[in-house]
Residue frames relative to the residue before (quaternion, step in Angstrom):
aa qw qx qy qz dx dy dz
M 1.0000 0.0000 0.0000 0.0000 0.00 0.00 0.00
A 0.3467 -0.7513 0.5289 0.1886 3.58 -0.70 1.09
K 0.2365 -0.7593 0.5898 0.1404 3.52 -0.95 0.90
G 0.1442 0.7795 -0.5999 0.1079 3.55 -1.09 0.67
I 0.5979 -0.5342 0.4404 0.4040 3.50 -1.29 -0.05
K 0.4185 -0.7116 0.5095 0.2427 3.50 -0.74 1.09
G 0.8295 0.1962 -0.1713 0.4940 3.57 -0.85 1.03
L 0.3376 0.7700 -0.4867 0.2371 3.60 1.26 0.22
D 0.6394 0.5288 -0.3333 0.4476 3.59 0.93 -0.84
K 0.6614 0.5027 -0.2980 0.4701 3.56 0.94 -0.92
L 0.6442 0.5230 -0.3105 0.4638 3.58 1.00 -0.86
M 0.6676 0.4983 -0.2990 0.4653 3.60 0.90 -0.90
K 0.6266 0.5244 -0.3321 0.4712 3.57 1.04 -0.76
K 0.6611 0.5022 -0.2996 0.4701 3.58 0.93 -0.92
Y 0.6242 0.5359 -0.3270 0.4649 3.58 1.01 -0.84
G 0.6567 0.5131 -0.3006 0.4639 3.59 0.93 -0.90
E 0.6553 0.5078 -0.3077 0.4669 3.57 0.98 -0.85
L 0.6558 0.5062 -0.3091 0.4670 3.58 0.95 -0.87
A 0.6551 0.5093 -0.3096 0.4643 3.57 0.93 -0.89
E 0.6526 0.5101 -0.3111 0.4659 3.57 0.96 -0.87
Q 0.6499 0.5130 -0.3109 0.4668 3.58 0.96 -0.88
A 0.6671 0.4953 -0.3033 0.4665 3.60 0.87 -0.92
A 0.6570 0.5028 -0.3090 0.4691 3.56 0.95 -0.87
G 0.6605 0.5209 -0.3087 0.4439 3.57 0.93 -0.87
E 0.6828 0.4823 -0.2863 0.4681 3.57 0.89 -0.92
S 0.7229 0.4425 -0.2562 0.4647 3.56 0.92 -0.86
M 0.5214 0.6574 -0.4177 0.3485 3.59 1.16 -0.46
G 0.6434 0.5254 -0.3284 0.4496 3.60 0.92 -0.84
R 0.6683 0.4845 -0.2974 0.4797 3.58 0.95 -0.87
A 0.6586 0.5132 -0.3091 0.4553 3.58 0.95 -0.86
V 0.6674 0.4804 -0.2975 0.4851 3.58 0.93 -0.88
G 0.6325 0.5367 -0.3285 0.4517 3.59 1.01 -0.78
A 0.6588 0.4962 -0.3053 0.4760 3.59 0.95 -0.87
S 0.6528 0.5064 -0.3094 0.4708 3.58 1.02 -0.78
A 0.6261 0.5259 -0.3349 0.4683 3.58 1.02 -0.76
K 0.6348 0.5257 -0.3266 0.4626 3.60 1.02 -0.76
L 0.6102 0.5468 -0.3374 0.4636 3.58 1.07 -0.74
I 0.6791 0.4723 -0.2781 0.4883 3.58 0.91 -0.95
Q 0.6095 0.5540 -0.3438 0.4510 3.59 1.02 -0.81
G 0.6521 0.5310 -0.3179 0.4378 3.58 0.91 -0.91
E 0.6925 0.4511 -0.2889 0.4833 3.58 0.89 -0.86
A 0.6086 0.5472 -0.3579 0.4496 3.61 1.03 -0.72
K 0.6474 0.5093 -0.3207 0.4676 3.60 1.00 -0.77
L 0.6440 0.5113 -0.3231 0.4683 3.59 1.05 -0.71
L 0.7172 0.4528 -0.2446 0.4699 3.59 1.00 -0.84
C 0.5620 0.6477 -0.3748 0.3525 3.58 1.18 -0.54
P 0.3399 -0.7168 0.5627 0.2324 3.59 -0.79 0.97
G 0.0721 0.8338 -0.5464 0.0315 3.57 -1.08 0.35
N 0.3803 -0.6860 0.5734 0.2367 3.47 -1.21 0.66
D 0.8259 0.0928 -0.0108 0.5560 3.55 0.74 -1.09
G 0.5793 -0.6269 0.3573 0.3792 3.61 1.27 0.12
E 0.4046 0.7389 -0.4628 0.2761 3.59 1.27 -0.02
L 0.6741 0.4829 -0.2979 0.4730 3.59 0.88 -0.92
R 0.6407 0.5342 -0.3210 0.4485 3.58 0.92 -0.89
R 0.6886 0.4799 -0.2801 0.4659 3.59 0.90 -0.91
S 0.6667 0.5263 -0.3036 0.4318 3.60 1.15 -0.50
I 0.5038 0.6471 -0.4363 0.3703 3.63 1.22 -0.08
K 0.0281 -0.8212 0.5652 -0.0738 3.55 -0.54 1.27
T 0.2872 -0.7192 0.5937 0.2185 3.54 -1.37 0.07
R 0.0463 -0.7641 0.6431 0.0215 3.52 -1.29 0.49
V 0.1086 -0.7671 0.6289 0.0647 3.57 -1.10 0.76
E 0.0481 -0.7859 0.6164 -0.0078 3.55 -0.87 1.01
T 0.1357 -0.7791 0.6091 0.0599 3.53 -0.94 0.96
A 0.0195 0.7755 -0.6284 0.0583 3.53 -0.87 1.04
E 0.7288 -0.4158 0.3027 0.4520 3.55 -1.29 0.04
E 0.6685 0.5154 -0.2951 0.4477 3.58 1.06 -0.76
G 0.7424 -0.3384 0.2397 0.5262 3.59 1.12 -0.48
T 0.5386 -0.5939 0.4928 0.3381 3.52 -1.36 -0.23
I 0.1072 -0.7956 0.5960 0.0194 3.54 -0.90 0.99
G 0.1573 -0.7592 0.6261 0.0833 3.53 -0.97 0.95
A 0.0864 -0.7938 0.6011 0.0325 3.57 -1.00 0.82
V 0.1178 -0.7237 0.6756 0.0779 3.52 -1.15 0.78
Y 0.1165 0.8220 -0.5310 0.1695 3.56 -0.55 1.16
T 0.2634 -0.6976 0.6239 0.2341 3.50 -1.39 0.04
N 0.3392 -0.7425 0.5392 0.2071 3.55 -1.06 0.69
K 0.4736 0.6491 -0.4547 0.3842 3.59 1.23 0.25
K 0.5002 -0.6898 0.4391 0.2850 3.56 -0.79 1.04
Y 0.7024 0.4679 -0.2794 0.4579 3.59 1.06 -0.63
G 0.3921 0.7521 -0.4540 0.2730 3.61 1.26 -0.08
P 0.6832 0.4747 -0.3095 0.4605 3.64 0.81 -0.88
Y 0.6210 0.5397 -0.3537 0.4450 3.61 1.08 -0.62
V 0.6382 0.4957 -0.3246 0.4916 3.58 1.08 -0.69
E 0.6706 0.5178 -0.2928 0.4432 3.59 0.87 -0.99
L 0.8135 0.3066 -0.1198 0.4795 3.59 0.80 -1.05
G 0.4452 -0.6676 0.4709 0.3666 3.59 1.20 -0.45
T 0.2282 -0.7672 0.5853 0.1295 3.55 -1.31 0.22
G 0.8557 0.2203 -0.1364 0.4480 3.51 -1.33 0.42
P 0.8006 -0.2846 0.2119 0.4829 3.55 -1.28 -0.36
R 0.6406 0.5216 -0.3358 0.4525 3.61 1.02 -0.69
G 0.6434 0.5176 -0.3188 0.4653 3.58 1.02 -0.76
E 0.6557 0.5069 -0.3111 0.4652 3.55 0.99 -0.82
A 0.6802 0.4928 -0.2876 0.4602 3.57 1.01 -0.80
D 0.8092 0.1446 -0.0414 0.5680 3.59 1.06 -0.70
H 0.3039 0.7538 -0.5305 0.2407 3.57 0.07 1.30
A 0.2045 0.7900 -0.5434 0.1972 3.57 1.08 0.73
G 0.7720 0.3752 -0.2702 0.4362 3.54 -1.07 0.77
I 0.5634 0.5724 -0.4187 0.4239 3.60 1.21 -0.09
S 0.6757 -0.4995 0.3502 0.4138 3.56 -1.24 0.37
P 0.4421 -0.6889 0.5014 0.2803 3.60 -0.92 0.83
L 0.6136 0.5572 -0.3436 0.4415 3.59 1.26 -0.23
V 0.6698 0.4485 -0.2828 0.5198 3.58 1.31 -0.10
T 0.0610 -0.7833 0.6184 0.0176 3.55 -0.92 0.95
P 0.1569 -0.8215 0.5409 0.0891 3.60 0.05 1.22
A 0.3007 -0.6927 0.6196 0.2143 3.54 -1.27 0.51
Y 0.1743 -0.8216 0.5397 0.0584 3.55 -0.42 1.24
S 0.4770 -0.6285 0.5339 0.3042 3.56 -1.07 0.78
Q 0.3238 -0.7806 0.5071 0.1691 3.57 -0.90 0.90
S 0.6965 0.4420 -0.2658 0.4988 3.56 1.24 -0.22
P 0.5022 -0.6171 0.4969 0.3465 3.57 -1.06 0.65
W 0.1980 -0.7692 0.5943 0.1262 3.57 -1.21 0.39
W 0.4374 -0.7012 0.5148 0.2280 3.52 -1.31 0.43
I 0.1446 -0.7777 0.6095 0.0530 3.53 -1.02 0.89
H 0.3808 -0.7238 0.5312 0.2211 3.56 -0.76 1.07
E 0.6238 -0.5872 0.3785 0.3503 3.55 -1.09 0.74
S 0.6190 0.5517 -0.3481 0.4374 3.60 1.15 -0.49
Q 0.6965 0.4821 -0.2636 0.4614 3.59 1.24 -0.36
I 0.7778 0.2223 -0.1385 0.5713 3.58 1.25 -0.02
D 0.5089 -0.6258 0.4986 0.3175 3.53 -1.12 0.69
A 0.5307 -0.6618 0.4294 0.3098 3.58 -0.84 0.98
K 0.6238 0.5503 -0.3464 0.4336 3.62 1.01 -0.74
I 0.6467 0.5034 -0.3210 0.4746 3.58 1.02 -0.75
A 0.6470 0.5127 -0.3214 0.4640 3.59 0.92 -0.88
E 0.6658 0.4927 -0.3022 0.4719 3.59 0.97 -0.82
K 0.5907 0.5866 -0.3576 0.4232 3.58 1.07 -0.73
Y 0.7430 0.3903 -0.2067 0.5029 3.58 1.03 -0.84
H 0.3656 -0.7687 0.4592 0.2541 3.60 1.30 0.03
W 0.1797 0.8139 -0.5296 0.1579 3.56 0.94 0.89
F 0.5069 -0.5939 0.5334 0.3252 3.49 -1.21 0.66
Y 0.0053 -0.8066 0.5911 -0.0004 3.59 -1.03 0.70
I 0.1660 -0.7354 0.6416 0.1414 3.49 -1.36 0.33
D 0.3020 -0.7232 0.5916 0.1889 3.53 -1.15 0.70
T 0.0383 -0.7865 0.6158 -0.0262 3.54 -0.88 1.03
P 0.6739 -0.4605 0.3561 0.4550 3.60 -1.22 0.08
E 0.6678 0.4876 -0.2959 0.4782 3.62 1.19 -0.51
G 0.6903 -0.4417 0.2754 0.5025 3.60 1.27 -0.06
R 0.6582 -0.4991 0.3920 0.4050 3.53 -1.34 -0.11
F 0.1192 -0.7674 0.6281 0.0484 3.54 -1.08 0.89
Y 0.2196 -0.7676 0.5938 0.0998 3.54 -0.91 1.02
Q 0.3063 -0.7356 0.5741 0.1884 3.55 -1.01 0.85
C 0.0897 -0.8042 0.5875 0.0033 3.54 -0.81 1.07
S 0.1843 -0.7788 0.5924 0.0919 3.56 -0.96 0.92
G 0.6840 -0.4887 0.2737 0.4672 3.55 1.20 0.46
Q 0.3361 -0.7112 0.5747 0.2257 3.50 -1.36 -0.18
P 0.5347 -0.6055 0.4635 0.3642 3.57 -1.11 0.55
A 0.5917 -0.5492 0.4420 0.3910 3.55 -1.22 0.44
Q 0.0687 -0.7605 0.6450 0.0298 3.53 -1.13 0.81
P 0.0757 -0.8601 0.5028 0.0410 3.57 0.64 1.14
F 0.0170 -0.7958 0.6052 -0.0078 3.53 -1.05 0.84
L 0.6707 0.4911 -0.3091 0.4620 3.62 1.04 -0.64
Y 0.7031 0.4642 -0.2824 0.4588 3.59 0.72 -1.03
P 0.6689 0.4786 -0.3345 0.4600 3.65 0.81 -0.79
A 0.6106 0.5461 -0.3598 0.4466 3.61 1.03 -0.67
L 0.6505 0.4947 -0.3094 0.4862 3.58 1.03 -0.76
K 0.6941 0.4868 -0.2860 0.4466 3.60 0.75 -1.04
N 0.6576 0.5288 -0.3108 0.4374 3.59 0.95 -0.85
N 0.7726 0.3409 -0.1637 0.5100 3.59 1.15 -0.58
E 0.3185 0.8004 -0.4700 0.1924 3.58 1.29 0.08
E 0.7079 0.4421 -0.2700 0.4801 3.61 0.77 -0.98
R 0.6482 0.5295 -0.3153 0.4473 3.56 0.97 -0.86
V 0.6538 0.5102 -0.3071 0.4669 3.58 0.95 -0.89
T 0.6499 0.5160 -0.3157 0.4601 3.58 0.91 -0.91
R 0.6722 0.4921 -0.2865 0.4731 3.56 0.91 -0.94
N 0.6595 0.5182 -0.3115 0.4466 3.61 0.91 -0.90
I 0.6601 0.4955 -0.3150 0.4685 3.59 0.92 -0.87
A 0.6551 0.5098 -0.3175 0.4584 3.60 0.89 -0.89
N 0.6695 0.4950 -0.2977 0.4671 3.60 0.93 -0.88
Y 0.6491 0.5280 -0.3157 0.4475 3.57 0.95 -0.87
V 0.6770 0.4796 -0.2879 0.4784 3.57 0.87 -0.95
A 0.6393 0.5223 -0.3311 0.4570 3.62 0.95 -0.81
R 0.6326 0.5270 -0.3291 0.4623 3.61 0.99 -0.80
E 0.6674 0.5021 -0.3023 0.4594 3.57 0.92 -0.91
I 0.6415 0.5093 -0.3266 0.4715 3.59 0.99 -0.77
R 0.6391 0.5208 -0.3306 0.4593 3.60 0.97 -0.81
K 0.6159 0.5501 -0.3467 0.4449 3.61 1.03 -0.76
V 0.6796 0.4956 -0.2860 0.4591 3.56 0.93 -0.94
C 0.7119 0.4850 -0.2578 0.4376 3.57 1.00 -0.81
K 0.5168 0.6533 -0.4217 0.3582 3.63 1.18 -0.17
C-alpha cells in the first residue's frame, strides 16, 4: 500500500493556479515599470531642438491571452526619421539602429519650401538654398540616424529581464505565504 499525503495532487494544482494568477496580475505592473525605465533612458538619449520629441515619448502596456506587451513609443510623425536617419546622410551614418530594421533611404536630395521649416533650423544645418519668386527653397540631403528608442531598450535588456523575473517571483512568494 503506497503512503502519501492525502490531497497532495489537489494542493499542487491549487498552488499552480495561485502562482499563475499572481504572475499574471503582476506581469502588467512589472512590464509597465520596465517600460518606464526604458522610457527614461530614451528621453535622455533623445536629441532635440525644443524638446517636443523628448516630451512625446510615452509608454503603453497591453495584456492579452498570449502575454503582456510593453511599448515605448513616440506619437510624433518625424520620430522614425530621427531614429533611423533620412536620405544619403542617413544611409551613410545609421549606427545604433535596430538590426531588425532595414530602412530604404532616398538617394536624392530634396527641396523644402521656407513655409515648411523654421529659418533658424535651416540655418543651423547650413543648407544650400535658392530664392525664387515662390520663396526660398532649402536643399536637404537628409540627416544621420540619431537612435534613442532602440539603444534605450538594448542598454536595459538584462536589467528589464531581471526586474520582471524578480517582481513576478516576489508576487508568487506573497501568494504562497
